[in-house]
C-alpha distance (Angstrom), angle and dihedral (degrees) to the residues before:
residue distance angle dihedral
X1 . . .
X2 3.77 . .
X3 3.79 132.3 .
X4 3.77 130.5 -168.7
X5 3.81 120.5 -139.4
X6 3.83 118.5 -164.7
X7 3.81 112.2 -157.1
X8 3.79 129.7 -179.7
X9 3.81 115.2 -122.9
X10 3.83 124.1 -134.6
X11 3.81 105.5 -144.1
X12 3.79 135.1 169.0
X13 3.81 123.3 -144.1
X14 3.79 93.5 -91.2
X15 3.80 92.8 52.2
X16 3.84 90.6 47.8
X17 3.78 88.6 53.3
X18 3.82 91.1 51.4
X19 3.81 91.6 52.1
X20 3.79 91.7 47.2
X21 3.82 89.2 53.4
X22 3.79 90.7 52.4
X23 3.84 90.4 49.1
X24 3.80 89.8 48.8
X25 3.82 90.8 51.5
X26 3.84 91.9 46.4
X27 3.83 91.2 48.5
X28 3.82 91.0 51.2
X29 3.81 91.7 47.0
X30 3.81 92.0 51.9
X31 3.82 93.9 49.1
X32 3.83 92.2 44.2
X33 3.79 91.2 51.0
X34 3.82 91.2 49.3
X35 3.81 91.7 48.6
X36 3.82 90.9 50.2
X37 3.80 92.4 52.2
X38 3.82 92.9 47.2
X39 3.81 94.8 47.4
X40 3.83 93.8 44.3
X41 3.81 89.8 55.6
X42 3.79 95.4 42.8
X43 3.82 96.5 47.7
X44 3.83 103.6 29.5
X45 3.82 106.3 13.1
X46 3.76 85.7 -122.1
X47 3.82 125.8 147.0
X48 3.78 115.8 -139.3
X49 3.79 114.3 -147.5
X50 3.75 130.9 -151.9
X51 3.78 95.8 -107.1
X52 3.82 90.7 48.1
X53 3.77 87.9 60.9
X54 3.81 91.1 44.1
X55 3.82 88.4 57.2
X56 3.80 91.6 49.5
X57 3.79 90.2 49.4
X58 3.82 89.3 52.6
X59 3.80 89.5 54.9
X60 3.81 91.6 48.6
X61 3.78 91.0 51.1
X62 3.78 90.6 65.6
X63 3.79 83.8 80.6
X64 3.86 107.5 79.2
X65 3.80 89.7 -138.5
X66 3.82 90.2 66.1
X67 3.80 95.1 39.2
X68 3.84 95.9 61.1
X69 3.82 89.0 91.7
X70 3.81 120.6 62.5
X71 3.80 114.5 -97.5
X72 3.84 91.6 -128.5
X73 3.83 89.6 59.8
X74 3.81 93.6 43.9
X75 3.82 92.5 51.7
X76 3.82 94.3 53.8
X77 3.83 95.9 76.3
X78 3.82 88.9 54.1
X79 3.81 90.1 50.6
X80 3.81 90.0 51.3
X81 3.77 89.9 50.0
X82 3.81 91.2 49.8
X83 3.78 90.6 50.8
X84 3.81 89.8 50.0
X85 3.82 91.0 54.3
X86 3.80 92.7 46.0
X87 3.79 90.0 51.6
X88 3.81 89.9 48.6
X89 3.79 93.5 52.9
X90 3.82 91.2 44.1
X91 3.83 90.4 55.5
X92 3.82 91.0 46.8
X93 3.78 91.8 52.9
X94 3.86 90.9 46.9
X95 3.82 91.3 51.5
X96 3.78 91.9 -117.0
X97 3.79 127.8 136.3
X98 3.79 98.7 -75.5
X99 3.81 107.1 -156.0
X100 3.81 107.5 -158.7
X101 3.83 114.8 -128.2
X102 3.80 111.6 -91.2
X103 3.78 136.2 -151.2
X104 3.80 113.5 -94.8
X105 3.79 123.6 -127.8
X106 3.81 116.3 -136.2
X107 3.79 91.5 -112.5
X108 3.83 91.3 56.5
X109 3.79 96.5 49.3
X110 3.79 101.7 78.3
X111 3.83 110.1 148.9
X112 3.77 143.7 51.6
X113 3.82 131.0 -167.8
X114 3.76 137.8 -150.4
X115 3.83 132.6 176.5
X116 3.80 134.3 -121.4
X117 3.82 96.3 19.7
X118 3.82 118.6 -162.2
X119 3.82 114.3 -126.2
X120 3.80 124.8 -165.6
X121 3.81 115.7 178.2
X122 3.85 102.8 -68.3
X123 3.82 97.1 -5.9
X124 3.81 136.6 83.8
X125 3.80 126.1 -161.5
X126 3.82 119.2 -132.9
X127 3.86 109.6 -158.7
X128 3.76 115.8 -103.4
X129 3.83 90.7 2.2
X130 3.77 112.8 64.8
X131 3.80 144.3 -120.7
X132 3.80 123.8 -31.1
X133 3.80 130.2 -168.5
X134 3.79 122.5 -121.2
X135 3.79 132.4 -174.7
X136 3.78 123.6 -134.8
X137 3.78 136.7 167.9
X138 3.82 91.7 -150.4
X139 3.82 134.2 35.4
X140 3.79 120.3 -98.4
X141 3.83 110.0 -108.1
X142 3.74 130.6 -153.5
X143 3.81 132.2 5.6
X144 3.85 114.7 -38.6
X145 3.81 110.5 -127.0
X146 3.84 103.6 171.7
X147 3.80 136.4 5.9
X148 3.81 125.6 -156.7
X149 3.80 118.0 -163.1
X150 3.83 108.7 -154.2
X151 3.77 131.8 -172.5
X152 3.80 111.7 -138.0
X153 3.79 104.1 -172.6
X154 3.83 104.2 -72.1
X155 3.80 92.8 -13.2
X156 3.76 131.2 75.7
X157 3.79 131.1 -148.5
X158 3.83 138.4 -178.0
X159 3.77 123.1 -139.7
X160 3.78 113.1 -155.5
X161 3.80 120.4 -163.6
X162 3.76 107.3 -157.1
X163 3.77 133.4 -176.0
X164 3.83 106.9 -130.1
X165 3.81 99.8 178.4
X166 3.80 134.4 -100.4
X167 3.82 120.9 -24.9
X168 3.83 114.1 -101.8
X169 3.79 119.5 -103.6
X170 3.80 115.9 -88.1
X171 3.79 116.3 -94.8
X172 3.73 126.6 -125.0
X173 3.82 108.2 -93.3
X174 3.79 113.2 -114.5
X175 3.84 97.6 154.5
X176 3.77 127.5 28.6
X177 3.81 135.1 179.5
X178 3.78 138.7 -176.3
X179 3.79 119.7 -146.4
X180 3.78 130.1 -155.3
X181 3.83 112.8 -162.9
X182 3.75 119.4 -147.6
X183 3.78 147.2 152.2
X184 3.81 103.2 -109.2
X185 3.82 86.9 50.4
X186 3.79 123.0 15.7
X187 3.80 90.8 -133.7
X188 3.78 136.6 -3.2
X189 3.81 115.4 -155.9
X190 3.79 126.7 -143.0
X191 3.83 89.7 -119.8
X192 3.79 89.9 60.1
X193 3.82 99.5 -101.8
X194 3.79 118.8 132.9
X195 3.82 130.6 -148.1
X196 3.79 107.1 -151.2
X197 3.78 123.9 -128.8
X198 3.84 108.3 -129.7
X199 3.84 93.0 -166.7
X200 3.80 94.9 -139.2
X201 3.82 95.3 -173.2
X202 3.78 90.7 58.1
X203 3.81 90.5 49.4
X204 3.83 92.3 51.4
X205 3.81 100.9 32.3
X206 3.84 94.7 97.7
X207 3.79 91.1 58.0
X208 3.82 91.3 42.9
X209 3.82 92.4 49.7
X210 3.83 92.3 48.1
X211 3.84 91.1 50.6
X212 3.82 90.7 47.9
X213 3.81 92.6 51.5
X214 3.80 90.5 48.0
X215 3.83 90.8 50.9
X216 3.81 92.4 50.8
X217 3.83 90.4 58.3
X218 3.80 94.3 55.3
X219 3.79 123.4 98.6
X220 3.80 114.2 -109.8
X221 3.80 117.4 -101.4
X222 3.79 91.3 12.6
X223 3.82 125.9 129.7
X224 3.80 89.6 -120.6
X225 3.77 89.5 58.3
X226 3.81 91.3 51.1
X227 3.81 89.9 51.9
X228 3.80 92.6 46.3
X229 3.83 90.7 49.0
X230 3.80 89.5 54.2
X231 3.84 90.8 51.1
X232 3.82 89.4 52.7
X233 3.80 91.8 47.0
X234 3.81 90.5 51.5
X235 3.81 91.0 48.8
X236 3.81 90.4 55.5
X237 3.80 90.7 41.6
X238 3.83 92.3 56.2
X239 3.81 90.7 54.5
X240 3.81 91.4 46.7
X241 3.81 92.6 48.1
X242 3.84 92.5 48.9
X243 3.81 89.9 48.9
X244 3.82 94.0 49.1
X245 3.80 92.3 45.0
X246 3.81 91.2 52.8
X247 3.83 93.1 49.3
X248 3.81 89.2 49.7
X249 3.82 90.2 55.8
X250 3.81 91.6 45.8
X251 3.84 94.8 47.1
X252 3.83 91.9 45.7
X253 3.80 90.4 52.1
X254 3.81 92.3 49.9
X255 3.83 93.0 48.0
X256 3.82 91.6 47.6
X257 3.81 93.7 52.1
X258 3.80 104.9 36.1
X259 3.82 135.2 49.6
X260 3.81 94.4 -161.4
X261 3.79 125.9 36.1
X262 3.81 119.4 -175.9
X263 3.80 120.3 -167.6
X264 3.80 138.1 170.8
X265 3.79 115.5 -92.8
X266 3.79 93.8 -134.9
X267 3.82 128.5 -176.8
X268 3.78 90.8 -122.4
X269 3.81 93.7 169.0
X270 3.80 90.4 55.0
X271 3.86 93.3 44.7
X272 3.82 88.8 51.9
X273 3.84 88.6 66.8
X274 3.81 90.4 70.2
X275 3.77 131.7 87.9
X276 3.83 87.6 -91.5
X277 3.79 91.9 61.4
X278 3.77 97.0 116.0
X279 3.80 93.9 48.9
X280 3.83 93.1 45.3
X281 3.82 94.1 49.9
X282 3.82 91.2 44.4
X283 3.80 90.6 53.7
X284 3.84 89.2 57.1
X285 3.80 96.8 -146.2
X286 3.81 92.5 165.2
X287 3.81 92.3 51.0
X288 3.81 91.9 49.7
X289 3.83 93.5 48.3
X290 3.82 92.0 45.6
X291 3.78 91.9 51.6
X292 3.81 91.7 47.4
X293 3.78 89.8 50.9
X294 3.78 100.5 51.4
X295 3.81 93.8 39.0
X296 3.78 90.0 51.4
X297 3.82 89.9 51.1
X298 3.82 91.3 50.6
X299 3.80 91.4 48.7
X300 3.80 96.7 45.1
X301 3.78 92.7 -114.6
X302 3.82 132.5 129.7
X303 3.81 125.7 -98.1
X304 3.79 108.2 175.6
X305 3.83 125.7 -177.1
X306 3.81 115.5 -149.2
X307 3.80 135.0 -165.3
X308 3.82 105.6 -90.2
X309 3.80 94.4 -152.2
X310 3.81 111.4 124.6
X311 3.80 97.6 -5.0
X312 3.80 93.0 120.5
X313 3.80 94.9 42.3
X314 3.81 102.7 41.9
X315 3.79 116.8 86.9
X316 3.80 112.8 -117.5
X317 3.80 90.0 -149.1
X318 3.81 104.4 51.5
X319 3.85 105.4 0.3
X320 3.81 95.0 -117.7
X321 3.82 116.5 141.7
X322 3.84 115.2 -107.5
X323 3.83 108.7 -172.1
X324 3.81 115.8 -142.2
X325 3.79 140.6 175.7
X326 3.80 123.4 -134.5
X327 3.78 87.8 -100.3
X328 3.82 92.6 59.8
X329 3.81 105.4 91.5
X330 3.82 97.3 172.7
X331 3.79 128.4 69.4
X332 3.80 109.0 -143.1
X333 3.82 115.7 174.6
X334 3.77 116.2 -155.1
X335 3.84 91.7 -164.3
X336 3.79 102.3 55.1
X337 3.83 103.0 9.5
X338 3.81 97.5 -118.5
X339 3.80 111.1 158.4
X340 3.80 122.2 -177.6
X341 3.79 143.7 122.2
X342 3.85 110.2 -57.8
X343 3.85 92.1 -128.0
X344 3.80 90.7 50.9
X345 3.79 89.8 50.8
X346 3.83 90.3 49.6
X347 3.84 92.0 48.9
X348 3.83 91.4 54.4
X349 3.82 89.9 51.9
X350 3.84 90.3 48.2
X351 3.79 90.4 51.8
X352 3.84 92.5 51.1
X353 3.81 91.2 50.0
X354 3.81 91.6 48.7
X355 3.81 93.0 49.6
X356 3.82 90.2 47.6
X357 3.82 91.9 51.7
X358 3.79 92.2 49.6
X359 3.83 94.2 45.6
X360 3.80 93.7 47.2
X361 3.85 99.9 51.5
X362 3.84 113.0 -6.2
X363 3.82 92.7 179.8
X364 3.82 92.0 52.2
X365 3.77 100.2 47.8
X366 3.86 108.2 142.4
X367 3.77 117.9 -100.4
X368 3.77 119.2 -135.0
X369 3.80 117.2 -127.2
X370 3.80 116.4 -156.3
X371 3.80 117.1 -136.2
């Protein structure tokens, strides 16, 4: 079982300059690798593979100028490029919109990765560079496997992926709940409780809009534009941080109070292509479900995704279908007389499906994959 720890870095100006140089080198390596693959195909109809580019990088590193950065860090842009091409060909084969890999601008290349990081109390060692201080409110657990240094505007952070051992055995279920995520309410539970949707984007949109207008007035490539872009980034970041903090509180409460949580395995990415995209993304359904899933695994509890087909239509009392439009907020069954909120009805159906899946084959319960 793996866990990711995000820690803020404490850097001086010289250390920031070193990290910016590493990012500049990684950005140039990525673009150079992309150009090589494009030209090799255009001129020779030849496909360049990842390990071909690794071999070329090894030759380049015979020059001390190229060898000043650790090889593990220099290889990562080539791995990213290879993943981009694999994703492109996968989408082509699936008949989706492919999206050919593009060149990266320097502003959009903001992280680098290395493996097997060394950690000593409040410091992390970057290969070929040295030790850097980080700040954390909790100790890092487990064995660090990879570290990603990321630039977040004017700040820097490190994300440590650590192996923390095997997941604990699942507990006996004494309390279970089904949840139906929505827009009016973030989640409606099968026991009738409701988790409100604060609509963080709406709360922060005035500040975001003002920062966007201010950025539009600045001259391109000017220092004022750089400062205005940082103000806009921070405005978006505040909304994102508030949204994530709220889902952490909601998911922690759910895990603390229930041993089994069943939820709909929705195609959120597909739903976000509709006219409700802004509201769906602001509600952060995927973030909430992801947090429930990994926290349940850490606590030895059950988080079970179920097929969402028919959960809103089927009556939770008798099982008869009751067709509704999006405007119909009440479930009223003509067969058995059940009358309740449509989301509450769906949550009860979700819970029954989750309990049935667990009872049928506990060892084969589906695993939710975030993304």
